[in-house]
N, C-alpha and C positions, 0 to 999 in steps of 0.2 A: 550441631550435636556436641562437638568437643568443648565449645565455649560454655554450653549449659552444664556439662559434667564438671568442668573446671571451676566455674564461678558460682554455681547454685549453692554449694556449701557456704561460701562467703556471704551470699545474700541471706541465707538462713541465719548465719551468725549475727548479721546486722539487725535482722528482724527480732531475734531473741533479745538483743540489748535494748530494743525499744519496748519490750513487754514490761508493764508495771511490776514493781517489786511484790513478791508474795504469790505470784501466779506460777508456781513451780510446775504444776501439772501441764499447763499450757506450754511452758518451755520444753518439757520432755516430749510432748506430742508434736510440737513444731520441729524439733530435732529429728524425731523419728520419721515424720512426713518428708523432710528434706532428704534424708539419707535413702528413704524408700524410693523417691523419684529419681535420685541419682543412680541407685542400683538398677531401676527399670531402664533408664537411659543407657546404662552400661550394657545391659542385655540387648537393647536395640542395636547398639554399636557392634556387639559381637555378631548378631544376626546379619548385619550388613557388611561385615568384614570379608574381604576377598582373600582366601587362604593362599591363592596361587601367586600373589604379588609379593616379591621379595623386599622391595623398598617401602617407602612411605605410601600410604593409601592416598592418592591424589584427591579423591572425593571428600576426604576429611581435612586436608591441609588448609591452614588459615595463615595468611601472611598480611600483616598490617604494619606500615611504617610507624615507628614509635619515637626514637631519638635520632632523627634522620641525619643530623650533623655528624654523628659518629657511627652511622650505619647499623644502629641497633633496631631490631624489628621485634614485633610481637608475632612470633612464628611458632605455631604448634602443629603437631601431627601425630599419627599413630602407625605403628607397624607390628609385626609379629612378636617383637621383644617387649614392647611397651604395653600391648593390649592385655596379656595375662596379668601384669602388675596392676593395671587399671581395674580389671575385674576383681582381683584379690582385694584391692583397697576398698572398692565399693561394698563388697560382701562383708569384710571385717568391720568397717565403720558402722554399717547398719546393725550388726550384731553387738558392737560395742555400745551403741546407744541403748539397746535393750538391756544389756548387762549393767549399765550405769543407772538403771531406774531407781536404785536405792540410795543414790548420792543425795545427801541432805545439806551439805555445806556449800554455800555460794553457788547455787544450782545454775543461775543464769550464766555466770562467768565460766563455769565448768563446761557446759554444753556449747557455749559460743566459741571457746578455745578449741574444743574438740572438732567443731565444724571448720574452724580456721585452719587447723592442722590438716584436715582432709583436703582442703583447697590447695595448700602448699605442696602436699605429696603428689597430687595430680599434676601440679605445675612442673615438678621435677620429671615425672614420667612422660609428660607430653611436650615439653619444650624442645624446640629445634634450633633455638638461638642460644649460644653459650652464655651471653649476658643474662638472658631471662632465666636460664637453667640455674645459674649461680644465685640470682636474686631469690628464687623460690627455695633453693637449698639453704640459704642463710635465714630467710624469714621463718622457715620451719622450726628453727631453734627456739624462737620466742614462745609459741604455744607449748612446746615440749618442756621448756624450762619452767614455765609457770604451772603446768599440769603436774609435774613431779614435785616442784618446790612448794606448792600450796596444798595439794590433795594427797601427798605421799605419806610415808611412815615416819618413824622417829627421827631418822637422819636424812630427811628429805632435802634439806638445804644443801648438805654436802654432796648428795647424789646429783642434784640438779646443777650445781656449779661445776662438778667434775665432768658431767655430760657436756655442758656448754663449752667449757674450755677445750676439751679434747676435740670436739667437732669443729670448733672455731679455728683451732690450730691447723687442722686439715684444710679448712676452707681458705685460709691464708695462702697455703701452698698452691691450692687450685687457682686462686686469684692471680698469683704470680705467673702461673702457666698460661692463663687466659690473656693476660696483658702481653706476654711474650708472643703469643700466637697472633694477637692483634697487630703487632708491629711487623712481624716477619711476613704476614699475609698481605701487607701493602695498605692497610687501613681502608680497604675498599668495601663494596657492598656485601662481600662474603666473609668479612673478617670475623664475624661472630656466628656465621652460618655453620652449624655442626656438620651438616651433610657435605658442604663445600670444603670444609677443613679436612675431611676424611681422605682415605685412600693412600696414606703414606707419602705426603708431598715434602716432608721436612727431614727425611733421612739423610740428605746430603749436606745439611747445614751444620756449621761448627759454632761453638760458643766459647768466648774467652771469659773464664771465671777464676778469680784469684791468681791470674797469671798463667793459667793452664788452658789449653785448647781442648774442649770437651764436645761431645756430640750433643747438639741441641735436642734431638729427639730423645736420647737416653736420659738426659738430665730432667726434662720436663715430663717424661713418662713416669720417672720415679716420684716427682712432685705430685702428679695426678694420682699415682698408685697409693701413696701415703694418705692423701686426702680421702680417697674412697675406702682404703683399707681400715681406717679408723672407724668408719661407719659399719663395716661388715659384721664384726670386728675381726681383724687378722692379728695374730700374735706378733709382736708384743704390744699392740695398740688396743687390747681388749679390756683393760682393767676398769674402764668406766661402766661396762655392761652389767656385771653382777650387782653393783651398787644401785644403778638406775632401775634394774628389774625388781630388786627386793623392796626398794622404797616406793616405787610407782604404784598408783592404784591399779586395780585389775585391768580395766579397759586400756590403760596406757601401756601396761606390760604387753598386752595383746598386740597393740599397734607397733610397739617397739620391736618385738620379735617377728611379728607377722609381716610388717611392711617396711619399717625404717631400715632394718638390716639389709633388706633387698635393694635399697637405694644405693648402697655401696657397690654391690655386684652389678647393679644396673649401670652405674657410672663407668665400670670397666667396659661393659658391652657397648655403651652409647658414646663414650668420650675417649677413654684411654686406648682401647684396642683399635678402633677405626682410625683415630687421628695419628697414632704412633704404632702402626702394626709391626714395623721392623723391630722396634724396641720391645713390643709385647712378645714377639718370638724370641728375641735375645734373652729376655728375663724369664722365659717360660719355665726353665728348670727351677729357678729360685721360687717362682710362684707355686710350683708343685710341692716343693719341700715345705714351704710355709703352710700350704693346705694340709699336709700330713701332720705338721706340728699342731695345727689347730685341732685336727681330729683326735689325736692321742692326748694332747695336753688338756683339751676341753673335757674329754671323757674321764680322764684321771681326776681332774678337779671336781667334776660332777659326782664321782664316786665318793669323794671325801666329805660331801656336804650333809649336814643334818637338818638343814632348812630346805623344805621341798621346793620352794620357789627358786632358791639359789641353785638347787640341783638342776632344775629345768633351764635356768639361765645359762649355766655352763654347758648344758647339752646343746644349746643353740650355737655356742662357740664351736663345738665339735661338728655339728651338722653343717654349719657354714663352711667348714673345712672341705667337705665333700664338694660344695659348689666351687670352691677355689681350685680343687683338683680337676673338675670338669672343664673349667676355664683354661687351666694350664695345658690340658690335653690338646686343645685347638683342633679336635676332630669333630665330625658331625655328631657321632654318638655322645661324646663327652660334653660338647656345648649344649646340645638339646637336653641332655640329662641335667646339666647345671641349671638351665632356665626352668626345667620342670621341677627340679628340687627347690628352686626359689619359691615356686607356687605351692608345692606340696608341703614344704616346711612351714609356710605361712598358715596353712589350714591346720596341720597337726599340732604345731606348737601353740596356736591360738586356742585350740581345744584344751591343752594342758593348763595354760594360764587361766582360762575361764573356769575350769574345774577347781583349780587351787583357790580362785577367788570365791567360788561357791562355798567351799569348805571353810575358808577363812571367815566368811560371814557368820558361820555357825560356831566356830571354835575360837576365833580371835587370836589364833596363833598358827604357825606353819611348821612346827617342830616334828620331824620324824622321830628324833631322839632329843629330848630336852637337855639343856646344859648340865643338869644334875644327874643325867644318865637314865631318867625315867622315860618310858614310851610316850610320845606325843599323841599318837593315835593307835587304835587296835580294834580289830574285828569290824571294820567299816563294811566289809562285804555282806555280813548278815544284818547290820544295822541300816545300811543305805544301799539296797540292791540295785535300784535304777541308776543311781549315781555310779555305782561300781561298774556296771555294764558299760556306761559311756566312758568311764576312765580306762577300762580295759581296751576299748577300741582306740582311744587316743594314744595309749601307751604302746600298743603293738604297731600302730601307724608310725609313731616316732621311732620305734625300734627297727622299722623296715621289714616287717613280716610280709611274706608273699600274700597277695590278695588285698593289701592295703597300699595307699598311695606312695609311702616312702620307699617301698621296695623297687618300683619301676624306675624311679629317678636315680636311685643309687646303683641299680643294675646297669643302666645306660652309662652312667659315669665310669663304672669299672670297665665296661666294654670299650669305652672310648679311650681310657687312659692306659690300659694294660700294655698295648703294643709299644707305647712310647716310654712308659715308666713301670716296668714289671716289678721292680723292687719296691717302689713306693706303693704300688697297688696291693702287694702282699702285706706290707706293713699296715696299710690303711684298714685291712680286714680286721686287724686286732682292735681297731676303734669300734667296729660294729660289735665285736665280742664284749668289750668293756661296756659299751652302751647297753647291751642286753643285760649285763650283770648289774649295773647300778639301778636300772629301771625295775628289774625283778626284785632286787634287794629292797627298794623303796616300797614296792607293792606288797611284798611279804610282811614287812614291818607294819604297814598302815592298814591293810585290808584283811589279813588272816589273823588267826589266833583268837584269844578271848577278848570279848568286847570290854574295853575299859569303861569305868563308871561315867566319865565325862562324855564319851561318845554315845551313851544311851540316851542322851538328851537331844541329839541331833535329829533333824527332820530330813527326809529324802528330798530330792529335787522337786520343785513345784512346776506348774504349767509354764510360767514365764521362762524359767531356766531350761526346761525341755525345749521350748520354742526356739531359743537362740543356740542351743547345742545341736539340734536336729540337722540344720543345713550343713554344719561342719562334719557331722557323722556321715551324712550322705556323700559329701565331697570326698572324704578319705576312702570310703568304700567304693563308690562309683569310679573314681579316677584310679583306684588301685586295680580294678578289674578291666576298665576300659579307658585308658588315658588318651585315646586318639583325638577327642575334641580339643584338648589343650595342645597336644603335639602338632596337630594340623595347623593351628594358629601360628606357631613359632617356627615351623620347619623351614619355610622358604627364607625368612629373614635371617635365621641363625646360620643356615647353609651359605647364604650370601656372605656373611662375615667370615665363615670358615674358608671360603674360596679366597677372599681378600688376604687372610693371614697366610694361606698356603703359598702365596707369591713371594714371600720374604724368607 
C-alpha cells in the first residue's frame, strides 16, 4: 500500500514524458487519473489505520536492504503524525491538477514535475531511514526550483534561486547532524534508523568544537532546528517565502503553503524532538518566543501588503507561528493542536491561494490597492456572488472563526500553552486580532463598495472551479464542527511523543 502511494506519482510522471508532443489533454487526464488513484489509496490507508497504536503501524512497515555496506535501508512506515500529512498531500495534489487545467506552457514538463514533487513529499512523510529522509528532502528541491523558475511570474528566477539556496543551506546543517549521528551510533544496522536513534540516547555526549566542550545533543538539535525552521519558515529564516509565493503559479503556491511548510514542522516531530528530546525541552522557551514573533511579525507584515497573494503568504508565516507555539508547549493539548493546525492550515490556505488564482485568471493582477493609489478590485460581492461565498468561508476559516476548522486547532494550542507560557499566550491573542483586521480590510476593499468598470467584465466561478473548491469547503466546515476523525488519528502517536518529552 505505502509503496503504491509513494511511487505511483513517479510512475505517472515517467508515463507523461513518454506521451508524444502535442497530446496535452492526454497529459492532463493521465495526471488526474494518477492523483485520483493515489487519493483513493490514501483513503484505503486511512480506513485500515489502527488509531489505538501509538507507534508505527507494523502492517504497513516496509524494510528492504539498500546500501548494506553502510546500513542504509529502504525503510518506510506510517503513524498518527505522518498519516494526516499523507492525506493532506493526496487531497491537495489532486485538486492542484484540476486547478492547473489551464496551463498552456510546456504542459508535459509541468505535470511531470508536479507528480515528481508529489512523490518526494510522500518520501519525506513516510521515510523511517534518516538517509532516505534526507534524500527525498533534497530531491524535492529540484521540481520546486523548476516549477517556480519556469512557470512563475516576472521575478521567477530570483524567487526560485532564493528558495533553493535557503533550503539547501538548511539541508547542509541537517547533513552534518546526520553524519555525526552515524558515527556516534557506532555505524551499525541502526545508524540511520530514525526510530532506533530516538528516545534521547545522546544527552550525555560532549563535543569538542573550536577548543570548547559543548553538548553534542544541544549543538546538533540547533543544526536540525535551523534546517527545519527554514522550511516552516521561522523568523528570521522566512524571507524566501513571500517571493516564492508571489512568483509561483497558483498550484505551486497551494503546495508550498499547504504541504511544504508542514515538512518543516513534521521534521521537528519526526527527527529533532524524538532524537534530541532533552535539548527540545531545554530550548522550548526560545521556540515559544520564536513562535510568538512569527505570529505578530507575520500578521503585521500581512497588514502592510497591497498585493493580495503576498498578504496571504505573510499570513502563513503568522499561522505557522501558532504551530511553533503548540510544539513549544509539549503538552497533549498543545501538540495535538499543532498537528491539527498543520492539517487545517493546509486546507484553509489552499482555498485562499486557489481563489486568488481564479481571480488572477480574470484580472491578470492581484492588487488590492495599485501602486498609483487606485483600487485594484471593487464590488466583487455583487459581481461574483458564488466566488464571494467561497471566499468568505476560506477567509473566516483562516481567521479562526468558531465553527470552521482554524478555530479548533488554535483553541487547542492556547489550551496547551497557557499553563506554561501565560504571557506569550496573551500576547499571541493580539496576532488573532491583527489577523482578523487585515483579512476584513482586504475583504472590504475588494468585495464591497461600487463595482469598478474592470470588474464588470469578470465571470463567476465555473463548474471546474467549483469542483475543486468544494472538497476544501467541506473540509474546513466538517472538521470545524467535528474534528474527531483527524484527532483520533494523531492522538496516540502525539501523546507518545509528549510522554517522551515529559521525561526530560
